[in-house]
Structure formats: structure tokens, C-alpha cells
N, C-alpha and C positions, 0 to 999 in steps of 0.2 A: 292705577288712576293717578295722576299727577293732581297736586293741591293747588287750586286758584282761589284768589280771593271772593269773598260772598259776595260781596259788592264793588261795583267800579262805575262812576259817574261816567257817562257818555252819551254825547249828542247823537250817536246812531243805535242806541239800544232800541228806539221804536220802528227802525227801518221794515218795512215790510214788500211783499213782491206782489206786484200787481197784473196779472196775466191778460193779455190781449184777447178780445171777444173773436169768435171765429171770423167775423167780417173783416178784422183788423190782423188776422192771422194768415198764414200761406197753406192754403188748404189745397189736396190734391197732389202732393207733391212726392214722387214715388222714392223714399229715401233708399240709398244703398244699403245691402245685407251684407256688406263687407264685415269681419269680425276683427278688423285691427282696432289698436285703441287710441283711435283720432277723434278729431271731431268734427270732419265732414263739413263743416261749416264756418264761411267767415263773410263779416259784414264789414262796412263801413257806411258813411251818409249819403252815398249814392245808390248803392247796388247790396244785394244778399247772394251770394253763392253758396249752392247745397250741391253735395255730392248724391247722384241719382243712379237710379239700379238699371241697368238696359243689358241687351243681348246683344254679343257680336265686338266688343268693346269697351271704351270705358268713356263715361260722360260725366258731365257736371250743369247745373241749371243756374243760370244767372238772370235776376229777378230786380228790376228797381225797385229800391228800397219802400216806396209806398203803392207799390202793385201788389196790394192784399186782396182777398177774397178768393175766390176759387181759379185756381191755377188749371190754365187750359191743358189736357193730355199732350196735346201735338205741339206745346211751345217750344219754340226752337233752342236747342242747346250747345253746348261747346263740348265736342266729341270729335276731337283729332287723336284721341289716344287708341292703340290697338288694344290695350290691355286696361282692366278697373283701374280706376280712379281711387288714389290712396289718401288722397289730402289737399287741399285748396288753400291758399293764403293770398290776401290782398297787398298790395305793394304798400307801407306806410305812408310814402311820399307821394302815390298818384292813385287816385280812385279810380283810373280805368284801367289800371295793369294789376293782374293776377297770375300768381305761378301755381300749376299743377302737378303732381306726382303720381306715377302710375306703376303698376304691375309690369308695363313692357320694358321696365328699364330707364325711361326716359323722365326729365322735368323740362315743362313747357312753359313759357311765358306768353300770354295773351295781352291783346290790347282789346278792348270793351269798347264798342262805340257808345256816343254822348246818350243817344234814344235806346239805349239796350242793345241786347241781342234779336234781330230781326228776322234770322235766318239761321240755319245750322252753320255754327262756326267752326271747320275743320282745319284750317291755316294759321299756326302759331307765328308770334312773331319771332321767337327763338326756342329751338327744342337743343336740348343739354345732353348731350351723349358723354357719359363719362363711368356710367355703373354697368356692371355686368349680371345683376340680379334686381328683382324689384327695388323701388325706391320708397320707404316709408315714410320718411320725416323731410319736409321742407321748412326753413325758417329764414325771415328778412333781417337784415341787420336793421340795430334800431336806431344808429344815428347816422350812417354810412349810405349814400345813394347806390342802388343798382347792385349791391351785393347780396347775396342769396345763398345758405348754409343746404345741403342736402345731405342725407344719410341712407345708406340701402343696407340689402342684406347679404351684400357681397363684401361685407366689414369695411367698407370706405366711407369716411366722411371727408366731405368737398368744398369748397368754396368758390362760389363763381362771381363772375364780374358780366351782368348780363347787357352791359352798355357797348361791351365789346363789337366789333364789326363782325356779320356774316348772321343768315340764316339758323346754322347750324355751329355749336361750340363743343368742342372735344376736349379742350384743354382748360384745366379750373385754373383759377390765380392762386389757389392754395390747396395743398391737400394736409386735411388737418388730422387724420388717423387713418392707418392703413393695417391691414392683416400681418401679424408676426407668425409665421408657420412653424415657429419651433417652441409654440406655447400657446394655449386656448384662446382663439381669438374674441373669446364672449365678452371683452372690456371693449370692442370697437364694435359691436351690436347695438346700436342704441336703442332705447326704449322712448326716450324725451330730451328735448335739448333746451336752453333757457339763456339767453346771454343777460349781463348785466346791465345798466343803464346805458353806460357806455360802450358798450360793444368790446370792451378790453378781456372780458374773461367770458368764458363758456361753460355752462353748469350741464351735466350729463346724467343720466343713468343707462346702465347697460344690462344685458342680460345676465351677467354675474349678481344683479342687484343691488351696486355699490354705485354711492354717487361720487363724482369725480368732477374737478375744476381744470380748465384745459386753458392755455393759452391758445386762440383761437388762430393768432400768425402763424405759430409754428407747430402747432399741435401737441406742446410739451405739456406733460401732464404735472399739475400743482399740488395736487390734493387729491386723497383718496380717503372714501370712508372705511372703516373697520371695526364698526358696531356689528355685533352678530345679532342684536335683537331686532335688528331692522332692515327688512328686505326692501328697498326701494323701486319702485316702476314709473314714477313723475315727480318732475323737479323743477323748482321754480325761484328766480330769484328775487328777493324782497329789496326792492327797492327804497332807498333812503336809510333803511334801518341795519345796513351790512349786514346780512342774515340769507340763509338758505333755508326753502321748506321743501320736504320730500314725502310723499305719501305713498304707501305701500300697504306690507303686512308684517306681522309680529311671527313669530315661530309656532305661534299657536292659532296663527289663521286669522287672527284681529285685523281689520282694518286701523291704520295706524297716521301719525302725521307727525312730523319731527323737525324741530327746528335746528341749524347747524351755523356754526361761524364759518364762513366761507375759507377762512386763514388756516383755520383748525379744523379737520373733521374727524381728528381722534375719536371726540367723542360729543353727542349731541347734546345741545342747552337745552331742549327739551321735548319729550315725548310723550305723546298719550294715544291710547288704545280708544277707537271710536264706536264699532261694532263687529259683526262676526258675518258680514253681507261679502259676496264674492267678487262684485263690480269692480272694476278700477276706480280709484277717485281722482279727478279733474280736478288739480288748484286753480284760482283765480286769481290776481291781487292787483289792490287799485290802489296806487301810491300815494294819490292826493288826500284820500281818505284813510288809509294806513288798513283797510278792509280785506280780510280774506275770504273767499268764496270757495266752499269745498260740495261739489257735485259729482256724485255715483252715476257711472254706465249701469243702466239698466233702474236707477233709483227714481223716486217721484219727488224727492226732497233735495232742498239745498241749503246747506250750513253755512251761516256767517258768522265771523269772529272779525276783533279786532285786536290790532299787534301793535308793541310797543317796545322799546329798546329795553326798559326796564323787567326785571322779573315779576309776573311769571310769564311775559312776555306776550302771551295770546291770553284772549278773554272772551268766551262763547258769548255771542249775542241772541240770536234766536236763528230759527228755520223756518225756510216756504216747505211746505209741503201740497204735495199733489197726488192723485191716483192712477196718472198716465207717466210712464217711467220714458226716460229720456236716453237717446242711443247717443247722442253728442250734442255740443252747445258751441254756439257762436257767440262772439260778443262785439257791441260796438262799440269804438272807441268814443273816447271822453268829446271830441268835437261834435260827434254826432246826438247826444243826448238832448232832452228837453229839458233845459235850465229852470225854465218857466216853472213847469211841475216839483223841482226837486228831486229830478230823478238822476242819481247818484250813478246809476251802472243800467246796464241792460242786456240781458241773456236771449239766446235765440235759440229755443228747446226744439230737437228733433224727437218728434213723436211718431217713431216707428210704425206703433200698431195702428197709428189714426192717418197715416200720411200727412202728416201737420208738422208745421213748423210755427211754434208758437212764442212770439214775443214776450219778455218778460221783464217788467219795468220795477227796479228796487229803489223806494222812494222814502225819502222823509220826511214825515207829517210834520208842517211849518203852518201857524195860523195865517200869516201871509207870504204866501206861496208863489204869488206873481211877482215880487220884488226879488231881485236877484240877489241870491244869498253866497257872499262873499266868503265865509267859513266853511261851506261846502264846495265851492269851487274856485279853489286858487288856480294860478296860472299852472297849464299842464303840458304835456308835451304835443304839439303840433304836427301838422303835415309837411316841413319844412324839413331836407337833411342839413345836417350840421357840418357834413363835409362832403366830399367827393371819395369814391373808391379808393384811388390812388393815393389820397392823403392818408386813409387809415391805414393802407397798406403799406405807406411808407413809416409808420408806427405813431403817428398823430392819434391822441383821444380826445373827443369832445363829448360833453354832455348833449342832451335833446333841446332842439330850439322850442322855447316855451312860448306859448299863445294864452289869450286870456281868453275865456267863455262867456265873458260879460257880452250881453246883445249891443250892438252896434260898436264896437271893437274889435270882433272877429273877423280877420281875413283869411279866408281859405277858397282857394279857387277850385272846384272840383271838375271843371270841364279840361279836355286836353285842349292843347293849345297848338300855333304855329311856333316857330322858333323865336319871331318876333315877338308876336304876344306873351311866349313864354319870358323872355328876357325882361320885359317891361312891368309883368305883374311880379313876377319874383323881386325887381329892384324897389318896386313900390309895396310889396309886401313886406319886405325886410323893416322897414320902419316900424311895423305895427308887432314886429317877434321882436324876443329878447333871446341874447344868449347866455345871458347870467348877471352877476350884479355889475359886471363890466362896463355894461351897454351903453352908451349913448341915449338921451333920451332926444326926440323930436318934437317940437312943438311949434304952433304957430301958424301961419296963412297956409304957408307949405305943405305941412301933414291934413290940413280942411281939404285943399285944393286937389292933393292925390287920393284921398280917400273917396272925394267926389268923383273922379276918375275911375277908381275899382269899382265903386257902386254902379255908376253908369254902363262898365263892360260888366259886370255880371249881371245886371238887369236884361242888357240886350241877350246874353247868351241865355238867360230863362225865357226870354221871349221867343228867342227860335227855337227852344225845344218845345215849350208851349204850341207852336204854329207847326211842328213837325207833329206830333200827338194828333192835334186837330186834323192833320192831312191824313195821317193813317185811320182816324176815326170814319173820317168820308171817304175813304177809300172803302172800308171794310161795310159802311151805307150802301153804297154805289153797288158793291157785290151782292148783297144783299137783295135790293130794289132789283138789280138784273135777273138774280134768281127767280124771285116772285114774279115777275113779268115772263118768264120764260114756262114756269108753273102755271099760270095762268093760260096763257097761250094754247100748250098743252092740252089743257082741261077743255077749254071751247073748242078743241078738234077734236077732242074725244067725245063730246056733248053731239055735236052735228055729225 
């Protein structure tokens, strides 16, 4: 066991996990029985998507984020795959666009309506056909718009531009990795992938249980780990600290966490054995608070740590414990958190034995929690792309576009727009976003007027959504009354 200091002053030492009640969870969700080590869940401020079990193909469920409680067993699903769905990921720059990968060897891009999925959705906007075996991993680029990475069991790792014309795409914009038949191809069968903050580097773990750092544009392998004391299964870039974290097992089958210098994988910076459980450890990192969360597949607990650039690099805080094991977890982006309650992270735990999706909020206790806590919520990555796919492919690197979480300053449009509306909203919203220290400030009456226009636009969109929900409720009530009238008439006829 590695040494760590006996005491470390931290404002996150008393972070606690607050699980939602059953009324505020998603009950009755038939969670997939797939044995792949994926999350099977993805969330954004508008929707939550969960991979479900079904016969005769693959499907996943998309629910409005506030649609909690008992889920109708006949709720419409996204069911366009002919094989089992293995993972889903929301587009970080479009809350109504989601990607899915499947055992049918395809990746599909779906457009979700504003009011959610009202009937079974079978037609995808795009179908990506480039793999010959099941596709196990997908990952969106963190800063470039419409770039999606896919990895399959045919030992191919492909990069797609989903904005290209056509409903079916057969040719990726980049082939990151391909099998080499004169040697074992286990280094191209990936177990996990992680982009760095600007998307210029890609960290992967492979079937040979090594960590690699690649150039995603060329596929060139820049670094390979050589440690024999660690067999890696998951990897994660630690943004802001210039480190990599991998989880895996030791030669004695103890679960491990290891920190690396991404520029030198010859020796780990830090290594620690945790326990003897067999489930895969899923790592989650919050670059705003430098907190690391470790959740094991099949575990009921979630450990959390604080990371720093100085030795011993990692400090254990505490853990959340539950009697119900999790099969997978989804994470809410920072812009969807409740900052008034000092919520710094939110999980969506998939509890398969209960058919339950349980939101779990990580909260920092503060006396004046209703006041915006600037030390807990610095500017964070927003939902606006820093560049186009073509700019990134040409060699340009840019960090994420930052936004403030302070109420009244956040401008993020979660609704789909027409081309004219999209241009207007992006033009106005860009005034409230920052691209870095060099970004110019906009002040004065022009900014106030533009913000009023945006707020009016969002209010109209919210009003339209509310009216649609009312109309759906009215239709359902009319159907119920018609059925009651029909039953009453049948009873009267039977009586006479």
C-alpha cells in the first residue's frame, strides 16, 4: 500500500452522496443483461438514455430527465438496431442527438424530438457502416463538432464526421487503428478510450492490458506502458493535471488504480491496490474540483478522491455505500446540476436487480447553500463546439468553450432549432461564452438587449413544450373517458 499523508485540508472532505427517492428515480426500466463492461446509460439536462433488454433486436429507452417515477412497460423506445445495443452516448453539443453502437456491426445517429420519443423510433438520421464485427465502444470528440470515434471487435478504430451528406456513411474520415496480421492484433482490440481536453491525444487500453497514447489524426502510437505489475482495463485523461489514470488489476488479482505521466509511460507515478473484488472499476473525473470517483461494476459503493499535481498525487476522501449493486452508471454534465444545492456531481446508477435507475447527487455541505458558491463552480466546459470537424482534421487544436454556471449568466439552448434560429442563437450565445483568457468582454446595453432576446426565445420554447405536454395529457384523458363511456354502455346493455 502506497504512503499518503495522514491529513489533508480539503473543502471536499465532507462530500456526501444523496440518493433519490423511488418517486424521483426511474422505476420499471428493463436494464440490459449484456455482459460488456460499458455504462449502458447516458444523460444530459434534457434526457436520460438507458440500454434495455428486448427480444428480436436491440433497443434503448429515452426519457425526459424529469419523467421520474414508474415507467410504463409499453413506453416507446429507440429500436432501429437488429442486434443488441452495447452503448449509447449523447452528443455533447446537441442535447437532442444521440449515438448508439450495436452487435449488428453498425453505429447509428438519432434525432430525439423536443417532447421525447412518443412512438417507437426506428429510422436513424445516420447509419455508419464500416465495421465487420460488433461495435463495442463509441466516443464523441470533446471540442470538435460532429466527430465520433468507434471501436469494434474487427480490430478497427474509426473516426467519423457525422455531418457528411447521406443517410448511410461507409467511409470514415480517419482510420485510427487497423489490424496488422503479421503480429498479434490484441493491441487494437480496445477496452476503453479517453480523449484529452482538446482532443489532440487519445488514451486507450487494449486486450493486451497495456495503456497507449495515440495521435487520433494519424493513429501513430506515441507511448506504451511497460509495467508488469498492472493490467489495465479502463483509462481516463486527468484534465488540468497532465496525468492519466488507469484502473485494472495486479498480478495477484487485486483491483488497482495507477497514475501515469502521459509523456512517459515507462513507470507509473502512483500505484495503489484497493481490494480483491472482481468487478471492473469505472473511473470518473471532475476537472473543476479535481475529484476522482471510482465505481465498481457489481459494487454498491463509490469511492471518491481528490487529485493534485504534487506527491502523493491522490488523497482518499470517503465513500458512498449502498446495499444495491450497480451494473453501469451515467453522469450528468455540469451544466445540468443543481448549483443552488451545492451539487457538484450526479450519477445515474443502473440497479438491474430492481429494474431501477437511481439518481445519486454528490453534495458539498454549506451553511448558505442557496447562494452561488464560486469556489465550487468555476467556469466549465459548455455545450458549444470550439471548432468544426474540418478545422480539427486540418491540425487545429482548441480547448473547450467555457461557460459560467451562475444563475442568470448561463445561456444554453437545449432545443432543436431551424437553420435561421440556430445562427441567431449561436451568434448571441457566443457573447456569454469564453474561449480562454484572450476572449474579449462584451458589456453594456447591447448585451442586456441580446440576453433579453435569448430569454424571450427560451420562454417561448418552454411554453410550446408545456402546451404539447398539456395536449398529450388531454388526449390521454379523452381516451380514458371514451373507454369509460363504452364500458358503461356495455354494462347497461347487459343489464337490460
